[in-house]
C-alpha positions as CSV (number, residue, x, y, z in Angstrom):
1,X,117.0,-62.7,27.9
2,X,117.4,-60.5,24.8
3,X,115.5,-61.3,21.6
4,X,117.0,-61.0,18.2
5,X,115.4,-59.9,15.0
6,X,115.4,-62.3,12.0
7,X,116.6,-59.8,9.5
8,X,119.1,-62.0,7.8
9,X,119.5,-62.5,4.0
10,X,116.4,-64.6,3.8
11,X,114.3,-61.6,4.9
12,X,115.6,-59.7,1.9
13,X,114.2,-62.2,-0.6
14,X,110.7,-62.7,0.8
15,X,108.2,-61.9,-1.9
16,X,106.3,-58.7,-1.6
17,X,102.6,-59.6,-0.9
18,X,101.6,-57.1,-3.6
19,X,103.8,-58.7,-6.3
20,X,101.3,-60.7,-8.4
21,X,100.4,-62.2,-11.7
22,X,97.9,-60.7,-13.9
23,X,94.9,-63.1,-14.1
24,X,94.3,-61.9,-17.7
25,X,97.7,-62.2,-19.4
26,X,99.8,-64.0,-16.7
27,X,102.4,-61.3,-16.6
28,X,104.1,-60.3,-13.3
29,X,103.4,-57.0,-11.9
30,X,103.4,-55.1,-8.6
31,X,100.0,-53.8,-7.3
32,X,100.5,-50.6,-5.6
33,X,97.0,-49.8,-4.6
34,X,97.7,-50.4,-0.9
35,X,101.3,-49.3,-1.0
36,X,102.4,-47.3,2.0
37,X,105.7,-46.5,0.2
38,X,106.5,-42.9,-0.7
39,X,106.4,-43.9,-4.4
40,X,102.9,-42.3,-4.8
41,X,99.7,-43.9,-5.9
42,X,99.4,-47.1,-7.9
43,X,99.9,-46.5,-11.7
44,X,96.5,-47.8,-12.3
45,X,95.0,-44.7,-10.8
46,X,96.2,-42.8,-14.0
47,X,93.6,-44.8,-16.0
48,X,89.9,-44.0,-16.3
49,X,87.7,-47.0,-16.2
50,X,83.9,-46.7,-16.6
51,X,81.7,-48.2,-13.9
52,X,80.5,-50.7,-16.5
53,X,84.1,-51.7,-17.3
54,X,84.9,-52.1,-13.6
55,X,81.9,-54.3,-13.1
56,X,82.7,-56.5,-16.2
57,X,86.4,-56.8,-14.9
58,X,85.2,-57.8,-11.4
59,X,82.8,-60.4,-12.8
60,X,85.5,-61.9,-15.1
61,X,88.7,-61.8,-12.9
62,X,89.5,-61.9,-9.2
63,X,92.1,-59.4,-8.1
64,X,94.0,-56.7,-10.0
65,X,95.1,-56.7,-13.6
66,X,98.4,-55.4,-14.8
67,X,98.7,-51.8,-16.1
68,X,99.1,-53.0,-19.6
69,X,95.9,-55.0,-19.6
70,X,94.0,-52.2,-17.9
71,X,95.2,-49.7,-20.5
72,X,94.3,-52.0,-23.3
73,X,90.7,-52.6,-21.9
74,X,90.3,-48.8,-21.0
75,X,91.0,-48.1,-24.7
76,X,88.7,-50.8,-26.0
77,X,86.3,-52.2,-23.3
78,X,84.9,-54.7,-25.9
79,X,88.1,-56.7,-25.4
80,X,87.1,-57.9,-22.0
81,X,86.0,-61.1,-23.5
82,X,89.1,-61.4,-25.7
83,X,92.5,-62.8,-25.0
84,X,95.1,-60.0,-24.2
85,X,97.3,-58.6,-27.0
86,X,100.7,-60.2,-26.8
87,X,103.6,-59.9,-29.2
88,X,102.7,-63.4,-30.5
89,X,99.0,-62.6,-31.1
90,X,99.5,-59.2,-32.7
91,X,102.2,-60.5,-35.3
């Protein structure tokens, strides 16, 4: 008896396990840290985070933050305890 693959239209719409919400701002993003795609490394690898900032982030949030939040925090680590900048909060 031959088996068939379940590769129908439903398989095309399954969420990527790396698609997530940033725990800091709530924005949707794709974490590429473990990607095996040929797209290259995750964009977060372009940022420099100090060991102290990495520790503070790990203590405050579980999982990855979006690139926008990481860039904001890399530029000003004192904002770890602040709400993220959003268009509404920076107006």
